[in-house]
ZAFIMAR-315499 format. One record per residue: residue in one letter; x, y, z of N, C-alpha, C, CB in turn. Coordinates in steps of 0.1 Angstrom, whole numbers, plus 5000, padded with zeros to 4 digits. Atoms other than C-alpha are relative to their C-alpha. Glycine has a CB too. Layout:
N
AXYZXYZXYZXYZ ...
//
This chain:
358
M501050045010796110318941499649855003500650024986 S500550134998794010008945500149914987498550005005 H500050095012794209698922498649974996500849885004 H501450015004790409698922499550114991499149985012 L500749905007788609888895498950075008499549954986 P501049934992786310158909498649944999500050154997 N501350065002783309988894499849865006499650004986 G500050144994784209658911499949894990498949995009 K500250105011784209478877501449964994499150054990 G498750045005787909408873501250055008500250044986 F498849984993791509458883501050074991500549875006 V498949935007794609658874501349985008499750154999 N498750004994798309658881500250155005501249964991 P500149874994798509958905501350085001499450005013 W498749944999802110058899500550064987501149895005 D499449945011804110278876500949904992500950125004 S499150105007806209968867499249934989500549905010 F500950065011803209848845499550114991498949925006 R500549925010802510018813499549924988501150114994 E500550075012800409898784500950044988498550034997 P499349965012802309888751499450124993500149884990 A500549875005802110228736499249994987501250104997 N500750025013800910098702499649864998500950054989 S500550135002798709798699499549974986498949975010 S500550015013798109838662500849904992500150144993 F499350095009799309638632501550044999499449994987 G498749955000802409858633500949935011500150155002 M499350074990803409708666500249854997499350015014 L499950145004802609358653501249984990498749954995 G498950015010805009428624501350005007499850114990 K498749994993807809528648500349875007499950125009 I499850124993807309218668500449894990498749955007 L499650105010807508998637501450024995499049994989 M498649975005810609178625501049975011500150154997 A499150034989812209138659500249855000499450045014 R499950155000811508758656501049964989498749944998 W499350045012813008728621501450065000499350034988 N498749945001816008958627500949965011499850155001 R499150044989817408778657501349944994499349895009 K498750055005821108718650500849915009500950124997 T499350084990822108528681499349875002500250075013 E500650144997821608158688499750005015501049894996 P500350014986820008058721501349985008499149885002 A498749994992822608108749500249875008499950125009 S499950114991821907778767501049904994498649935002 T499250115004824407498766499149875000501249985009 E500750135001823307138759499649955014500849894992 E500250044987823607068796498850075007501250015009 E501049934993821007328804498649984993500350155000 I501350035005818307198781499249915010500149934986 P500750084990815607068804499949854997498650065003 K500150145002815906698808498949955009501449935005 L501150064993813206468821500549895009498949954990 R499750114991813606258852498849965008501250035009 P501150044991811206058874500150075013499949855002 V500049944987810206228906500449895010498650065004 D499550094989812006068936499050015012501450035004 F501049994989808906018958500549945013498749934996 E499450054988810905818983500850115008500949884998 A499249894994813206118989499050105006500950064990 L501049914995810106338992499449965013498950034989 A500650054987808606119019501050025011499749854998 K499149974989811806149039500150155003501449954996 S500049864998811806519034498850055008500150084987 S501349964993808206549046500149965015498849944994 A499850044986809306369078500950085008500549855000 N499149904993811806639086499250125004501250044990 A500849894995810206889108500450144996500050005016 N499549885004812407159095500250014984501450035006 G499750025015812307049058499050084991500049864997 M500849945011810907199026500649954987499950155001 A499550055013811207048991499150054989500149845000 L500849965012810207178957500449924988500350154997 T499850085011809906958927499450074988499449865001 W500449945012809707118892499449904991501150084993 L500750095009807106948870499950054986498649975005 G500049945014807707168839499150135000499549914990 H500749875000806607528831500050065014498649994993 A500149954986805207678863499549905010499150125000 A500650104991803907358877501149955010499549884992 C499150044989805607278911499349925010500750125006 L500550074988805107028939500850045012500049854997 L499449964988805807168973499749905011499650155004 T500150104989806506909000500450065013500849874996 L499849954987806207019036499749905011499250135002 P500450094989806006849070498549995002500750035012 G501449994997802406959072499150004988499750125007 A500950005012801106949036500849974987499350144999 N499550015014801706859000499250094991500049854995 I500749895008800807148977500550004986500250145007 L499749995015800607148939499750144995499249894992 L500149865004801107488923499950014985501150095005 D500149975014799907598888500149874992500950104995 P499850135007799407238876499549994986499349895009 C500250025014799407268839500849884995500450134991 L499450135003800106908831499549934987499849905012 S500550055012798206858799501050014989498750074996 D499150005011799806808765500150134993499649894990 R500049865005798807158754499450095010499150004987 C500649894991798107488772499150084991501150095007 S500949945010795007578752498649965004500349944986 P501450034997791207588754499549874993499150114996 V500350125007791207288730501149905000499550044985 S499050104999793106968729500749974987499449875005 F499450035013793906968692500850114994498949964990 A499249885005795607308688500550085012499150094991 G499449924989797707558708501349955003499150005012 P498750034997801107548723500149855006500650095011 K499850144996802307178727501249995008500049914987 R498950034992804607048753501349964993499749905011 L498750045005808307028744500649905009500950124998 V499550104991809106828775498849955008501050075010 Q501150074994806706578790500050025015499949864996 T500150014985805506558826500749885005498550005005 P499350124995807606318847499049884999500550025014 P500950115003806205968838499449945012500849904993 N500550064988805705858874499150095008501149955009 V500949914993803506158883498649954995500250154996 K501450055003800005988884499050085008499949855003 L501049914993797106218892499349925011499050064990 D500850074991795205938910500949955012499349884994 E499150044989798305868932500650115008501149914995 L499449884993799306218942499250025013499950134992 K500649984987798606268979500150155003500649925012 L500049864999797706638980499150055010499750064986 D500949934990796306869006499450134994500850045012 A500549875006796007188984500650014986500450125009 V499549955013796307318949499950155000499149934988 V499949855000797307678945500250054985501250055009 V500049955014796707868912500350155000498749974993 S499749865000798208208903499150094992501450014994 H500949925009795808318875499449904990500750124993 N500850095008793508188849500549974986498650064998 H499550035013795708168818500249844998501450074997 Y500050155002795707818802501349935003499649974985 D498850064996799307758809500350005015501250074993 H499950004985798707798846498749935006500150145005 L501350064995795007698852499649904990498950115003 D500350125009794607358835498749935006501249904999 L501350054994790907288842499849855000498950074994 P500250145000790806928831500949935010500349944986 I499150064990793806838853499450035014501450064999 M500649974987792107018882498849925003499750155001 Q501250094998788906828877500449865004499250004987 S499650144997790806498877500650005015501149964991 L499550004986792606598910498850005010500950125002 H501149994991789306688926499249865000499050114996 K500750135001787706358914500749905008499849964985 N499250104993790506158928500150035015501449994995 N499949964986790506348961499250125003501550025005 P500949894998787506568969500450095012498649965002 D499649924989789206689001501150104997500549915011 I499049905003791806888983499450145000500649974985 I500449865000791507258989500750084988500350075014 F499549935011791907478958500050155004499149984987 F499949864997793207828964500250084987501250035009 V499949925012792608088936499850145003498949954990 P500249854998792708468932498550034997500950084991 L501349955002789508668932499449984986499950155004 G500750015013787008598904500149874994500550104991 N499850135007788208248896499249885006501549975001 K500750124993786108038920498949944991499350055013 S501050055008783208008896500549914989499150114995 L499450085011785407868869500249855005501450064996 L499850144994786107568892498749945004500950015012 T501250064995782707528908499049974989499350105010 D500850035011781007538874500349864994500250104989 V499650135005782807208866500049905012501350004993 G500250094989782007048900501150005010499949874994 I498949994990785107148920499450085012501350064995 T500849934989783507238954500950075011499149905006 N499249954988786307298979501050114995500849885006 V499349895006787507638966500150125010499450044986 V499849884992789007928986500450114990501049985011 E499749895009789008258967500750125008498750064993 C499249914992791608518978500350134993501349935004 D499549875005792408888974501550005004499250125006 W498649984996796009008977500150025015500650124993 W499749994986797308969013499049925009500050145004 D500850094992794508729023500849885004498749964992 S499250114995796008449045499049895005501050045010 Y500750114995794608109053501049895006499149934990 K499150114995796007819074499349874997500250025015 I500550145001795607449066500849925009500149954985 S499250094990796607179090499449864999499950055014 K500450144999796406799093499849975014501149914994 P500350044986794906649124501249935006498849915001 K498950074993797506539149499649865004500550085012 T500250134995797806169156501249965008499849904988 T498850054992800105959178501249974991499649875008 A498950035009802105879147500550124993499549904990 T499649895008802306219133500050135008499150024987 N499949874994803506539149500750094990500750005015 W499449955013804006749118501250095002498950074993 F498949904998806307019132500749985013499450144999 G499350024987807406879165499650105010501450004998 N500549904990805507159183498550014999500750144998 S501449994999802007279190499350054987499650085011 D500549945012801607449156500349914988500650144998 N499850095011801007199128499450064987499349875003 S500649945011799707449103500950054989499150125005 V499349945011800807579069499250134996500149904988 E500649875004800007949061500250034986500550115009 I499949975015799108029025499450144999499149904992 T500349865002799008399016500050034985500950095008 C500049955013797908538983500750144999498550024995 T499249885001800408808973500050064987501549965004 P500149935013800709068946501149964990500250155002 C499150015011802409038912499550094989500349854996 Q500349915011802409228879499749914988501250094997 H500450095012800409038852498650054995500049855004 F501449975004796909018838499349874999500050084986 S500850125000794108768833499150004987499249975012 S501050025010791908628805500049864996500450094987 R500250145006790508298792499450024986499049925009 T500649975013788708458762500450144995498549985000 A499649875005789008768741499150115007499750014985 W501049904994786208938762500150015015498649964996 D500050004985787208888798501350055006499749865005 R498749964996790609058801499850075014500650094990 N499849944987791409148838498750005008500550144998 Q501250014992788009048851500249925012498849944992 T499650084988789708808875501450045004499949854997 L498749954995792708868897501149904997499950025015 W498850085001796208738893500950025013500950044987 S499349984987798708678921501349915000499149955012 S498950094995801908528935499549945013501450075001 W500450064987801808318967501249995009499449864997 H499050024990803708298999499449895009500350135009 I500550124992803507969018501149975011499949874991 A499150014988805007919053499649905010500250145006 T500150084988805507669080500650085012500649864999 P499349934989806707779115501550014998499749945013 Q498650015001810207689103500550064986500549865001 K499549975014810407769065499050084993500449884993 S500949935008808907999039500449984985500050155004 F499850025015808407969001499250104993499549864996 F500749915008807508218975499849944986500850144999 F500350045013805808128942499650124991498949895000 G500249885008806108388915498849994990501250034992 G501150015010803408238891500550054987498850075005 D499749935013803608468861500050155004498949974989 T499949864996804908818866501050084992500350015015 G499049905006806609118850500750075012499450094990 Y499249924990809009348868500150154996501349945002 R499949865005809309658846499550004986501550055001 S500549995014807909788813501150074992498750085000 V498949945008810609848787499650004985501349915002 F500449985014809709998753501150064993498750085000 E499049945009811610148724500550135006499550024986 G499449884995814010408736500250015015499250124996 D499950004985813810318773501449945004498949915006 N498950064993816810258795499449915011501050115006 E500750094990815709948814500450025014500249864995 D499549984986817810038844499450135006501550015000 S500649884995815910368848498550005001500550124992 V501450005000812310268844499549955014499449914989 P500550054987810110198875500049855001498750065003 T500150144998810209848890498949975009501449955005 C501150044992807509648906500449995015499449874995 P499650004986807509698944499449875007499550125007 A500850114993805409378951501049915008499349924990 F499150104993808409158960500750065012501049954989 R499449944988810009408983498950015011500550154996 Q501050004990806609429000499849875007498650044993 V500150134995806509059004501149985011500149894989 K498950014990809909069021499850085012501350044993 A500249914988808909359043498949945009499550134995 R501150064992805809159055500549875007498849984992 F499850144995807208809059501549985003499649904990 G498650034999811008849059500549934988500349935013 P499550085011813408679035499549864999501650005001 C500550135001812208359021501149904998499049994987 D499050115001814008029023500249944986499749895009 L500050065013813007918988499050074991499649855001 A500949935010811408078957500049934987500450154999 A500150045014810207968923499750134992498949894998 I500149875007810708258899500049984985501250095004 P500150025015809708278862501250074993498750054995 I498849955007812608328838499850004984501249935003 G500250025014811108268803498850074994500049864997 A501149945008808708388776500150155001498649955005 Y499849864998810208738776500350084987501250025009 E499849935013810808818739498850004991501249944992 P499349874999809909058724499750085012499650084987 R500149934988810409288753498950114999501350065004 L501049895000808109568740498649945001500250074986 L501350064998805309318742499949945014499649904990 F500050084988806209098772500650065012500649874997 S499449954988808209308795499150045012500950124997 P500949974989805209438815499549885008498950094995 I500750114994804009088822500849875002498849964991 H499150124999806908838820501450055004500149924987 C498649974996810308848837501049944990500349945014 N498850065007813508798817500949965011500650094989 P499150044989816508658836500550125008501149934994 K499649884992817609008846499050045010500350124990 D501149974991814209078861500049905011498750014992 A500150114990814208738878501150025011500249874993 C499049974990817508828895499650115009501450034993 D500549894992816009148907498949955010499450114992 V501050054991813008958921500749915011499049914992 H499350084990815408708938500650095011501149934993 V499449904990817209008955499050075008500950104992 D501149934992814009188964499449925010498950054990 L500550104990812708878981500949975011499549884993 G499050054991815908818999500049855001499750065014 S500150145001815508468987501449935003499549954986 K498850074997818108229001500349904989499949925014 K499850095011817607988972498850014991500249855005 S501149985010815608038940500249894989500050144994 V500050095011814607798912499350074988499249875004 G500649945012814007918877499049914994501150034990 M501150085007810707808861499450084989498949955011 H500749935011808307908833501050024988499550145005 W499150005012810807818806500149854995501450055004 G499650135006811607528782499049904999501149945008 T501050105001808307348784499050034989499250005013 F500949955011806107548760500850114993498650045004 G499449895007807407778732499150125000500349954986 L500949894998805608088744500650134995499550015014 G499449875004808108368737500849984987500950045011 F499350015012810108448707501549975002499950144992 E498650054998813408368724499949854999500550045015 G500050155000814408008720499649945013501449954997 P500650064988812607788745501149955010499149894997 R498950054991816007668758501050115004500849894992 E499149894998817608018760500150055014499650114991 P500049934987816708148795501149955009498749995006 P499050034990819107938816501450064997500249855000 G498749945004822208068796500050145003500349974986 V500149854997821008428799500150025016498850064994 L500049994986820408368836501449985006499049905007 R498650034996823908218841500850134998500649894992 E499249875003825408538825499650115010499850044986 E500549894991823308768847500549975014498550014999 L499550044986824208578879501550045001499849865003 K498649975000827908608870500350155001500749934988 K499849855001827608978862499750065014499050064990 R500449954987826009038896500749945012498549995002 G499350064989828208818917499149915009500650105008 I500950094993825308588927500449864997498550034996 K499550145002826308228932498949924992500249935014 D500950085008824807988907499349895009500749944988 T500650094991824007768937498850065008501049945010 D501149934994821708038950498850024991500550145005 F501149995010819608058918500249894990499950154994 V499750125007819407718902499049974989500149895009 I500850065011818107558870500049855003500650034986 V500150154997816807198875499449934988499249985013 D500750085010815606918853498549995004500649865000 V501450034997811906848850499949875008499149994986 G500150114991811106618878501050005012500249874993 E499049994990814106728899499550075012501350074995 T500449944987813706828936501250085006499649895010 V499149914992815407108955499550005014500150144994 E500350004986815507078993500750115007500349875006 V499449904991816207349019499749975014499550154996 
//
C-alpha cells in the first residue's frame, strides 16, 4: 500500500500498525479526561533525570568536526538536535521559540529554555532538516531567522512543505518523498579534507515513520511526515522526528498488535546506525497518542529495530504535550531498559545542551 492517497491530495500511514482511534466523539474525550484525573502514580523520574540546562560546548564540537571518523549530537530540547559531522553541521527540527504554537501569546510554553549560548546568527549551519509541519517541530520564525542569517543553508522538508517556507522568503528548499536521497558537500581546500578521502559528502535520506501532519484544522495529512537517515562514509545517524510504533486501544494486548515496519526497513537498507535520536515522550493517554507517539517501550523497540549502537531519548521534558508528567519518560525508559537487558549506556538521557559523541 502506498503512503500517497490515490487522488494525489494527501498521505496516509500505509501499515496495519496505524489505526485511527475507534471513537473520536465526546465519549472518547471524556475517557481521556478521566484517564488524566485518575492517575494514581507519581512521575517515575528521579530528580537527577529532570532535564537540566547547560551551555553547548562549541569548542568540543569544533574538535569533533575535525575528526574524520567523528559524529556528535547535541540535544537542544524537545526534538531539536544539532548534528556535527566532519562534512556538515545540520540542525534538525529546530523548535527554539518560547512556545510551540501559531501565536506567540498562547499555546504550550517551554519548561526548559534553549541553551543560552545558542545564537541563531552565530550558528554555522549547512542544512536544516525538518520531520513534519507540527508547530513543535517546524518553527517558522526560527527558520526565517536562520535563512536571513545564512541564505546558503539548505532546508530539507517532506513533500508538501516547501511552499510553507518559500511563502516567507526561504528559497533554498529541497522537498523529499520517503527514500529520496541527496548529498551535500563542502568544497575541498588545502586546509580542509573533510573525510580524509575522495568522498567529502554527507548523504541525507528522507525515511518513513508513523505520524500525521497539520498546521490548521483543515489541512490534516495534506503534507508528508518523515524520519531521516544521515550518513557520512564512516558513520550513520537516524532521526526519529515524531513517530508512533503501534496502536493500542482499550482491550488490546500491546504485545500482540502490529508494529511499524519502517525502522526495520531503514536497517535493511542502510545497516545498523551508529547513533539515533528517538522520541520517548507525549504518550499518555495511549488510546489517543499510541498511533502517533512512542512511549519508552516503543522507543526501545525502535532502538532494537534500527540496530542502533547508541540512542538518545528526545521529545520529552521541554513542553507539556502529553498527560504523563513532562519529567516522567526517563524513569520509565530506565525501567524498560533494565527489563530488556539493554545497557543504559546504549540508550541515554542527556541534559539540554549536552553532546553525545560516537
